[in-house]
N, C-alpha and C positions, 0 to 999 in steps of 0.2 A: 504492501497501501503508501509508506515511502518512495519507494521508487516511482512508483505513478504519479503520485503529485508531484516530485522533484521534475518527471518530465513531459508533463503535462502546465509547469509554472513555467519551464524553460520555450514548451511549444507557444504559449503565451507573448515569453517577453521578445523570442528572439527573433530579427531585422528578415526579414524578406523582401528582396533586393531584386527577382527574378519573374516577376507576377508584370502581364502584360495585359492590354487591354486588350478584350476579345472584339470582332468584327460585329457583333449583333450591336452593342454599347455603341461603335463606332457610327452604326448608322443613323440607330436611337437619335445619339448626339448631333449628328449634321441636321436629322429631321429639325430637333429641336428648334436648334441653330437659325434656321430654316423661319422657322416660325414664326421664333423671334425677332428677323429683324423685317418683319413682312407687319406684323403688330406692331412695332415700334415705328413703323412708317404711314402705317397707319392713321396712329397717334397722333405723330407730326401734322399728316394731312387733316386730320380733325382738328387738332386744333388755329389751324392757321383758316382764317373767316372765311376767307374766298376759294381755299377748296375746297372747303365740309359746305358749298353751295355748290360745288361744281361737281361734288361727291353725291350729296342731295337728290340733282337733278338727274343724273348716270340709274340712280337708284331707281326715281321717279320717271326714265324713258324705260330701263329695264321691263320694270313691272307692267308699266303698259302696251309695251310688245308682248310678251309673254301675256296678255287679258284679250290681243286681238289673235292670238294666233289660238288661242283657248276659244275663243268665239268664233271661230273660222271653221276649226277643227267639230263646236256644237253642228256647226250650220247655221248659225245664226247671223244676220245680215246687220243688226242692231248694234250701235257703238254701246261697248259696254266699256264701263267707269272702271280705271284702275284702281285699286289702293292709294293714296295717300303715303308719303311718308310721314309718318310722327316723331315726336320728340318724345325720349324715351324715358323714362323715371328707375333710373338705375337701383335704387333702393328697394322696388316692391320687385322686382327678378329674382326667382329664383335660380342662386348661378348651379345648382345640379343639374335644372333643366336643360341650361342652355346647350346646345348643338356645336354652332358654329361659334366664335365669340366674334368676329369679325363682321355676321350677321345679324343687328342687332337695330 
């Protein structure tokens, strides 16, 4: 028992210098870094009022185009009113339910 405890203590305090990062970690790390740079870029655009208006306009155009395509698929020729982009109350959002952070 004493020898077993001594070996365990040595294993816990011994320095390991030949550990390498695995391929999976490298892949996940690069994906995370790409996501972070995209989020920071979107955040910087959102902070600039002129760029914010452009982003909101693009979002509204995208929603309008999707609504038109949906109405064409259903065979309706009436003009369908797309959803308006609203200001989001971030305090009321359930953080567990958000699928895409850049699509709020």
